[in-house]
N, C-alpha and C positions, 0 to 999 in steps of 0.2 A: 354741361356734361351729365350731371346727376338728372336733370330734367329730361333729357334725351333717353337716358337709360330707363327712367320710370315710364316714359310715353311708350317706348319700345315694348316694355314688358306688358303694359296693359293692352297694346294693340295686338300682341302675339301671345295671349294667354295660354293657348294650347301648347305651343312650342316650348315656352318657358317651363310650363308644368311638366312637360315630357322630359325635358333636360333635368329638372330637379329630381323627378323619379329615378331617371337613369343614374344620376350621381349618387342618390341614396342606395341603390342596389349595389353599385360598384363599391361604394364605401363600406357597406355592410359586409361584402365578400372580403374586402381587404382587411377589415378589422378582425374578422373571424380567423384569418391566417396569420396575423401579426403575432410576434413573440411578446409575452407578457413577462415582465420582471419587476422587482421591487425597486431596483436602481439601474440606471444605464451602466453599461460596462465602461469604466473610465480608464482601464488599464490597456496599455499596448500589448500586442501578442507576445507572450512571454513563455519561454521554455526553461524549465528548472532541471539542473543537472546535480544529481546527489551521488556521493562517493563515500563508501565506508573505509576508514583506515584504522583498524583495531590497534590500540595500544600507542598511538601516536599523540604527541603533545600539539596544541594548536599551531605553534611556530612550525614544527615539522609538517603538519597537514598543509599549511598555506604554502610552504616552499616545494614540497615533494608532489602534492596532489592538486591543490587549487591553482597554483601558478600554470602548470602544464594544461590544465583544462581551459583556463581563461585565454591562454595564448592560442589555443587550437581554434576556439570559437570566434575570437576577435575579428578575424579576417573574413567571416562568413558573410554570404550575401545578405543585404538589408538589415544587418545587426547595427543597432544604433547606440546601445549601451550595455555593458556587461558589469554586473555586481556579484560580489561573492561574500561568503561567511565561513570562517574556518573555526571549528571548535575541537575538543578533545575527541579524536577518533572519527570525525565526520566533517565532510566538506559539502557545501551547497553553492552552486553558481546559478545565478539568474541571467538569462540571456534575453534581452529586450529587442524585438524587431520593429521596423517601421510600421506605422499605422496602415492597415489595409493588407498586411501580409497574411496569407492563409496560415492558420495555426498548424495544420497537417504538413504543409510545405516547410514551415520553419522547423518542425520536429524532425523532418527528414534531413534537412540541412545540418542540423546539429548532430544527428546520429552519425551521418557520414563523417563529420569532422572528429567525432570521438573514436571512431574505429581505427583512426591512425596514431592514437597516442597510448595505446595498451603497452607497447614496449617501453614507453617512457616512464611508466608508473612502477613503483616498487612492487616486487612480487607478492608481498603480504597485503597489498591494497586490493579491494574488490574492484570489479568493473564499474565504470561510471554508468548510472541508469538515469533515464528520463522520469520526471515527476508526472503525476496524472494531469490531464488537461483540464485545469480549473483556475479560477482567478480568486482574488481576495474576497470579491462580493459574490462568490458562487455558493456560499452556505445557505441552504434553502430549509433545513430542518434540523432540530436537535431532539433526539429521542432519549428519554431517561428510563432506566430500569431500576427497580428497588426490590430487595429480597424480603421474603417473609420469614417467619420463625423457623422454617424448615430448610429453605434454600440458603446456602452459604454465598458469601461474596465471590469465592472461588468458582463455584458452580454457575453463578450469574455471568461471570466474566467469560467462562468457557462457553456458555450459551450465546453470548454476544459475538465472540470471536468466530465460532465455527457453524452457527446456524443463522442468526439474524443478519450478520454482516455479509456473508455470501449471497443471501437472497437479495438484499438491497443492491449489491454490486450487479446482480443479474438484471436489474431494471434498466432498461434502455434510457440514456441520458444521464445516469449517475456516474460521476468521475471517480469519486472516492468516498469511503466511509472510515472515518477515524473513530477509534474506540479509547475511551478514557476512564480511569477508575476501576475498582475491583482488585481482585487478586489473580494474577496470572499464574496458572497451574504449571508447576514443574516438578520433575522427579529429582529427589534428593538422595544422594548417597553419602551417608555418614560413616567415614572409615574408622576403624578401631585400631590405633597404633600398636596395642599389645598383641592382638590377633595377627596383624600384619607381620610383626617381628616373629611370632611363633611359626608362622607358615613360611617365613622368608620371602615375603612378597614386597616389592618396591612400588613406589607411586607411579613410576613409568609403566610398569606392567598393568596396573589398574587402569590407567589412562588408555592404554592401547586396547584393553579388553572392552572398555566402555565405548570407545569410538567404533569399534568393529562389530559390536553385538547387535546393532539395530539397522543392518543392511541386508537386502536381499540380493542373491546371486543367480546368474543363469548358469545351468549345467549343460547347456546344449540341447540336442534332440536325441530322442531314443526311437529307433526304428523296430517295429515288431509286427509281424504279420501284415506287412504293407501299410501299416499305420504309422503315423509320426506322433510322438509325444513329447511335449516341451517339458524339460526338466528344470526345476526352479529350487533354490535354497531359500526357504522362508525363515529369516531371523528376526524381521521386524516385528515388534510387539509393544503394547502399552500396559502390559500386566506386570505387576510388581513381582509376583511370584516367578514368572518367566525371566525377568530381568535378573533376578537374584541367582538364577542357574547359569549365568554367563560364565564360562570358563576363563580363569585368570592365569593359571599355570598348573603344572603337574609336579607334585613333590613325590618323587619316585614313581610309583604306580597309582598314587592317590590324587584325583583331581581336586584342585582348589577353586571353588566357585565364589562368586561375588558375595553371596549371603554368608559365607564363612568368615569374612573379614569386615563386614559392614552391615548397617541398618539401612533398609531402602523403604522410603515412603514418598508421599506427595506433600508439597508445601507451596506456600505463596513465594513467588519469585522476589528475590531481594537483590538490589534496593528497589523499593516501590516507586515507579515513575508516574506521578500524577495521582491526584485524589479528586473525586467527584461526588456531589451531594445533590439531592433533590428534596426541597422542603425541609432541609436540615437533616435528612437521613442519608446514610451512605448509599451511593448509587453508581451504576455504570452508565456513562453517556455515549451516545453514538451521534456523530456530526456527519450530515449527508452534505456532500459538495457536488454540484451539477457540472456538466460539461458546458463549454461555450456555446452560444447560440441555441440554447435549448429553452423551451418555454417553461417558466418557473410553475406556473399554475397547473398546466397539464401534467408535468412531472410529479408535482406534490399530489395530485389526485390519484396517481397510480399507486 
């Protein structure tokens, strides 16, 4: 058999050479279009369902949140396994589908199942949300940011959260960008009990004022000389001075504002969740995760 193959090749040199060139061209074209990845995707199509349950213990989360979600998705089409994890105030359910199931179809199936269980969940529980389309092997890049003597870790974390992360997420093929480390900026209102007693202000009044002071309201439309003007109430602000002017109550004819009974400033959010370092120095780390079926090499070059 081998002798016949060799003899045929020698007798038909031009034909064999043409076939080889054709295969080389087709192979080169296919290779240029193939997806390149570090490892093959060994995970079945999986949809992650996350639900926040503030203030609930793990046992309550499992019984009141996780179990209804699991029950809803267990009977979905092509579902082969359902796993879950219940922690303090948080529920995660992994729904694994059969191999070959389109991930977008799987997400649509789970989304339809979840829409029917909102009435079964406690009112203080948030709506179940689907996690990003990514896998365990989808991490393609880790970016480290370190601060100099001028920039604080709070400013560095703000830069990562509000500038770098949105730009990375706007890149086609990126599923998720996780930020770890640094100090998360928050506004801190330190109440003075003596001043609160002096002005006769209760904690509930302060909470109501704080919750309502950072909202914008619509005032309808004003018609004037044939023109329409949209009326808006602009209360949202991030300036400490304007926050301090928030009205808490009136004592007679004298308004009591927030800065009369409290000190307002910015500080790092506590407790601190996670610490990152680069070459032994404090840093902010960004982990970039790609979407399924995306070329890792091309996405990294972007």
